N, C-alpha and C positions, 0 to 999 in steps of 0.2 A: 327782579333781584337787584341788579346794580343800576339799571336804566332808570332815570328819574332825577338825577342830580348832575354832578360833574361828569359822570360817564356819558350821559346823554349829550352833553356839550361836546365832549371829545368825538362822539360818533357824528354829530352834526358837522364839526370842523373837518373830519375826514371826508364826509360826503361832499362838502363844499369844495375841498381841494380836488377831489376826483372829478367833480363837475366843471372845474375851472379849465380854461384853455391851457394847453401844454406849453405854448410859447407865446411870445408877444408881451406887450406892456401889461396886459391884465392877467398874465400867468403868475401864479404864486411863486414867491422866492423859495430857493432851495432851503434856506434857513427855516422858513415857516413850515415847509413840508417835513423837515427833519425834527423840528420841535414837536409837531403833531404825531409823528411816528413814535418818538420817545414817550409821549403821554399815552399813546395807544398801547404800547408794549408794557407800560407800567400797569395799565388796567388789565391786560392779559395776566400779568403776574398776580394781581389782586384776585382775579377770578379763579385762577388755579389754586391759590391759597384757600379761597372759600370752598372750592371743590374738595380740597384735602380735608378741611374741617368737617364738611358734610360726611365724607367717607369715614372719617374717624368716629363721628357721632353714630353713624349707622352701625359700626362695629361695636361701640359701647352699648347701644340699645340691644343689639343681638345677644351680647354676652349676658346682659341682665334680664333677658326676656322672661325667664321662668319666675322672676321675682315681681313681675308687673302684671297688672290686669290686662287681659288680652285686648280689650277695646282701646285703652290708652296706647298700647304698643302699636297697634295697627294704625291709629291716627298719626302717631309720631313718625312711623316709618313712611306713611303716605306723604306727609309733609316734607320729610327729608328727600324722598324720591322726586317730588315736585321741584324742590330747590335744586337738586342735582340736574334735572332735565333743563331747568332754566339756565343754570350756569353753563351747561354744555352748549345750549343753543346760542347764548351770548358769546361764548368762546369761538364757536364756528363762525359767527357773523363777523366778529371783530378781527379774527385772523384773516378771513377772506378780504375784508376791507383793507387791512394793513398790508397784505400781500400786494394788492393793486396799488396802494399808495407807495409802497417800497419800489415797485416798478417805475412809478412816476418819478421818484427821487433819483433812481439810476439814470433815467432819461435826462433829468434836469442837470445832473452832474456831468453827463457827456456834453451837454450844451455849454457848460462853463469851462470845459477843458479846451484850450486852443489847439487847433489843427497844426501839428508840427511837421506834417509831411509836405506842406505847401512851400 
């Protein structure tokens, strides 16, 4: 569905950040993490919009079912169902990865806040 272009790049960036050390010189900056989170959430919104378009199309196909040849209807519904499953799977994966990256961002923010109790 979406994987194969810019979305694949975002997934790769998220994986790289999750694999990177949490602290030290080679740890990614908070700005880089937050930029990647923003890009990732933008893709979540795009996937949700695609999912809504698919649901709307399924409804349109169902309404016009009696006017269509049964074979063409079944093929279109099967294709739409496949696209819906793909979008759902991508959403689950992306949300999971973004949740982990968001945890990493919280940790990075705590490291940048000075300890005022000392």
